[in-house]
N, C-alpha and C positions, 0 to 999 in steps of 0.2 A: 933592872935598875929601879930603885925606889925613888919617889919624888921627895925632894927636900924643898920646903917652902921657907924662903927668907923674908922675914918681916922687918920692914924699915919704918920706924915711927918718925913722923915729921910734924913740926909745928913751930911757930914763933913762940918765944917764952911768955909773951904778954897775954896769951889767951888761956893758959893754964888748963889744958885738957885733963891734967892729973886731978884737978878739983872734982871732975865728974867721973873719974875712973875710966876714961875712954880707952886708954891703951890696955890696961889690965883685962877689961871685959872683952875687947877685940881679940887679944892674944889668946885668951882662954877658949873663945869660941873657935878660932882657927885651929888650935891644938886638938880640940875635940873632933873637928871634922877631918883633919889631916890624919889623925889616928884611925878614923873609920876607913880610910882608903890605903892604910898601910904605909903612910909616909912619915916624915919627920919635919920638925919646925926648928928653925934657927933664928934668933932675934938679934939683929945688929945692936951692939952695945951703946952706940951713940945715937942722939936724936938730931939728925942734920937740919941745919937752918940755912945753909948756903951750899954752893957747889963743892967746896972742899969737904964738908961734912958728908954730903952725898957720896963723894968718891970713896971716903973711908968705909961707909956702910956697904957700898958695892963691893969693895975689896973683901970685906968680911964674907959677903954672900958668895963670891967666887971661891974663896978659900974653903968654904963649907960645901961646895958642889951644888949650889942651889939651882933648881930647875924652874922656879917660879918666884919672882920678886913681888911681894905684896906691899905697896906703899900706903900706909894708913895715915890719913890726914886727921890727926887729933884736933888740930886747930888750923887757923890759916897758915899756909905754907908758901914760901917764896917760889916763884916759877923756876929758878935755877936748880932747885932740888929735883923737881919732876923732870926737867930737861936732862939732867945728868943721868938719872935713873933710866929714862927713855933711851938715851944714847948708849947706855950700857949693853943693850941688845938682848938681854935675857927675856923670856916670857914675863909679862908684867901686868899686875892688876893694881887698881887704885880704889881705895875705900874711904868713904866719909860717912859719919854717923849723923842722925838727926840732932837738931838743937834740943837741949834738955828743957828749955822753956822758950816761950815766944812773946815775952814781955820784958820791958826794961832793956838793959844793955844786952847786946847779942853776946853769947857766951863762947861759941866755938868759931863761927864764921868759916866752917870747913867745906861746905857744899861748893862755894865759889872756887875754892882751891881744886876740888874735884873736877869742876867744869874747866878750869884753867889748865889743869894737868893733862886732860884728854886732848885739848886743842893744841897744847904745846907738843905732846907726843906725836900728833899727826904731822907736825912740821919737821920732825927730826928722824922719823923712821918710816919704813914702808909697812904700813898696817896690813896690807894684803898678804905679805909674807911673814910679818912679825907683829901680830896684833897686840892690842892692849884692851883688857876688859875692865869695866867699871862696876862698882858696887856701892849701893846707898841703902842704909837701913841700920837699925840697932842690932847688936850681936844676937839678941834673942828673937829677932823677927824671922818668921818662918820662910817668907819669900826670899829674904836676903840669904838665909842659910841654904835654901835650895839652889839659888843661883851660884853661890860660892861652892857648894858641893858638887854641882855639875862641872864647874871649871876644874875642880880638883880631880874628879874622875877622868875628865878628858886629858888633863895634863899628866896624870899618872899613866894613862895609856900611851901618850907621846913618849914619856920617859921610858916606859917599858920596852919600846922598840929601839931605843938608842943603844947601839952595841949588840943588838940581838942577832942571832944566827939562825938561818933556816937551812936545813939539810935538804937538798933537792936530789931525791933518790931516783936515778935513771933519767932525768930530764923531762922534757915536755912530751905529752902524748903526741903521736904522729899528726902532723899538719895543723895542730892547734896554734896557728900563728898569732892569733889574737891574744894569746896568753904569754907571748914572749915579753921578757922584762929586761931592761937595761940594768945590769948589776951596778954600774957606776951611778946611774941616776937614782936607784933605790938606796944606795948607800949615802948618796949626797942629800936626798930629800928626807929620808926618815932615819938614817943611821943603821939600816938593816943590811947585813951581809948574807948573800945567797951562796952557799958552798955546795960544790958538786959531791955527790955520794954515788959511787959505782953500784949499780943494781946487783952486781954479782956479790958484793959485800953483803947485801941483804939476804940473797939466796944461801950464801955460805953460813950466815948467822942462823937462818932457819934450820939448815941441816944439823948444825951443831947444838941446837937447843936441848937442854936437859929433858929427858922423857918424863920425869916426875913433874917438872914445871909445866910441860905441855898438858899433861893429864889434869893438873890442878886448874889450869886456865880453862880447859874445856868444861870441867865441872862448874866453875864459876859462871861461865857463859850459859851453861844449861840451866843453872839455878835462876838466872835472870830472865831467860826467854826459852820458849819451846823450840827444840831442834826439829824442824819439820822437813823430813825428806833429805837432809844432808847427810852424806856418807860419813862414817867415822874417819876415813882417810882425809876428807876434805876439811872436817872440823879440826883435825890434827894440823893440817897445813895452815888453817886460819889461826890457830893458837901459836904455831911457830912463827907466823908472820907478825903477830902482835908482839911476841917476845923479841924478835929480831929488831923491829922498829923501835921498841922501847930501849933496847940496848944501843942502837945507833944514836938515838937522841941523847942518851946519857954519856956515851963515850965521846961523842963529837961536840958536846956542850951545845946542842941545838935547842933552841926555844920553841921550835916548830918544825914540821916536815912537809914537803911537797913531793908526792910519790907518783911516778908513772905506773899506774896499776894495770895498763895494758899496752901493747900485746905481749911484752917480754915475759911477764910472769905466767902467762898461759902456756908459753913454750916450755918453760922451766922455772919452777917445778910443777906446773900445771894447775894453776889456781888463780883466783881473784881475791884481793885483800880487803874487799869492801866491809865484811863483817869485823875484820881486824881494826879498820879505821873507826867503826862505830864503838868497838870495845875500848880502844885507846882514848877516844873522846869521852866516853862515859866514865871509865875507871881511873884514867890518868889526867882527865881534863886537858888532853893534849890538843894543841892546834895542829891539825893535819888536813891537807887538801889532796884530793885525787887529781890524776892527770897532769901532775907537775905544775899545778896552778900556784906559783909563788905568792901572787897577790891575794889569792884566796886564803893562804896561810897567814899573811899579814893581816887581813881582815879578821880572821879568827883570833889572832893574838890581841888585836885591839878589842875585839868583843869580850874576850876573857878578862882583860884588864878592867873594862868598864862594868861588866855585869857580874863577874865572878865565875862565869861558865862559858865554854865555847858553845856556838850554835851549830846549825846544820848547813853544810855547803851543798847548794842545790841549783838545779836549772830552773828557769822559768819555762814551764811546759804547758801547752794547750790552753792559751787564754781564751776566755769565752766572754766576749764583750756584752752580749745580750744579757747575760747573767751577772755582769760586773764582777767577774772573778778570774783568778789565775791559779793554775795548779802549780805549786812549788814542789819539785820532785827530784829525786836522784836514785839511781840504782846502785847505791853503795855509800856507806858513811852516814853519819847522823847520830848524835848521842841519845841514849835511850831515855833519859829523864824527860825528853820532849814527847814521849808517847802518850797517847790518850789512855787514861786509866791504867797506865803501865803495861798495856798489852803489847808485847813484843814476840816476834818469832824469827828464828834463824832459818832462811830458806836458800835454796840454790839460786845463784845468779840467773835471772830469768832471760837474759839477752845473749850471753856469751855461749855459743854452742847451739843457740836456737835454730831450728830448721835442719839441723844435721842428723845423721843417723843416731849418734850418741846422745843428742839433746843437751840441755843445760846441765853441765857438771863441774864447771870451773869455779869452785869456791862458793862461799856463803855471803849473804848480805843480811842486814837487819830489815825486817818488814814491819812497818807500823804506821799508823796515822798520827799526825800531831794533835795535841790536845787543843780544844777550842780556847779562844782568848786573844788578847792583844799581842801582836808580834811586830818585829822590825825587820826590814829587808835592807841589807847593807852591803856596800862594796867600796874597797880601796881600788883605784883604777890608775891607768897611765903611769906605770913605773913609780907609783907613790906620789903623784902630783895632783890627783883629783879624787873626789869621793862622791858617792851617791847614797841617799837614804830616804826611805819612805816608811810609814807605819800602816798597819792594816789589822784585820781580824781574821784569824784562822777559824773557819766555821765548817762543820760537816754539812754538805749540801748535796744530798742524793748520792751520786757516784762516789765511790771511795778513793778513786785515783789509782794509778798504776802501782804494781808491786814495787816495793822499796820504801824509802822514807818520804812521806808526802802529806800534803794538806792543801785545801782550797783556801786562798787568801782573798778577802773582799774588803769593802769599807775603807779604801785606802785614804791616807791623809798626808799632807806635806806641811809641817810646821803649823798644824792646827787647821789648815785649809783642806776641805774635802777634795779628793781626786778620784778619777775613775780608773778602772783597770786599763782602759784604752789610753789614758794619759800616761800611766806608768810604762806601758809597752812602747808608746811613742817616744818617750824619754830614753828608754834602754836602747832602742834602735837608732835614734838620731844622735845620741851621744856616743854610739859605737861602743857600749859597755861590754866588757868581757862577760862570757855567758855563765859564770857562777856567782851566786849571791848567797850571803850568809843570812839565814832566818834564825832569829833568836826571840824567845818569849819575852814580852814586855815592851813598853814604849820608850825605846832607847835611841830613837833617830836624833833627838836633840843633843844628847851627849856625844853621839858619834860624830855629828857635824861640828860640834865644838872641838872635839879632838882633831878633826881634820883642819879646822881653822887654825888652831894653835900650831899645827904642823905645816902651815903655809900652803895647804892643798886648795885647789879650786873646788868650790862647792857646786856641783852640777845640779842645776834646777830641774824640777819637773816641767816638762814641755807639754802644754795642753794639746789634746788630739786635734788634728786639722786634716783637711784634704789637700792633696797635691804635695809637691816638694816643699821643704821648709824654706824660709828666707835664707839668702846667702849667708848672713851673719850667723844664723843658727847652725847652718851646715859646717861652719868653720870651728865650731866648739870642740 
């Protein structure tokens, strides 16, 4: 679903915002920014001056399927307008522009309305579950546009999840109890439906895949990365897995997949689909999570909406506090665009079959290091009721990390405040976060947390490292 922004213009007539072109300039700026996130704008035809006018404007917004109501104070606006819009329940923003001059008669007097509207909203709605954002600045002001654009990206992500379907292929990996999700809670909190897909359907689709399509898929994969030691049979199974999952997503109308990649697929047809995950993430921009991790897929879907690309679903592995770094790694999955200098190889899964007489032979995975630069570490948690986010730097630091998709992350920060690797690990452990995180290039934690706030999630804070058990209040989080 795409985001529709409903604009409600408000002012008492005696202040004449038209004289200064406030509404036209604001609407033009909003249309430009909404177009950038793939949304639409609908302007309520009336300029409400009282409760009845506000109700008519809200009715227009509802009829247009608006996902965000932006109340623009062109001039001073009576409190019953803001109160009515706030009671309407839809995600809401309030914007006031600066005065055109600061001498003689006040022209707009709209900042006081902005102040009044926010305090009125606090009294009539639960802002923890249904927030209101404020904006102050001229339409051309870069800080204002950045603030508004962040909200639009976040709201677009929220809207993209409403009515979304995730195909859960084969269910959870055995004993991964921490990734169990309440389907009812997920639907209630985010509007996402998790639907079961029998893994036998995937196996049958693999067997039925057209040979020519399989060969074309292998050729495309080989053109993108070196096939290093993987048998032709296993590359064919990898291509068949990619084709089968693509077909499942298309036929079942799924916006993302969560796949139980072990142990059933090793028994039949005898492979691991890690490389198929990487290929679908790279070529199809598909939100896909291993081990049946539904919330990992939800996180990927939100990341895709906010940034334009899915990230890499990873474990936090081998933290080294003395060096203030954490290895983010997984032995399967991860889009290839994240590779340092584009260097990618397809290798045998290094863990499945390890130590046996036959050795590792169950399917391929992508093997690469992440490119240096700013990255974000993100997670939707607790059946869609909570979210966690930090930023950091991927940096080559001596050891290259384990085979698979990997990179050392250091220089962590939380909303501009420096954090240590030990702080991050303390937070993950004491919040009891599920053990997959999405790593995506760029400083996106602020956008992700705003998405979570618009979705009514609890924003899980970074907990500073400390000795001993946490206080009882922190343990209850």
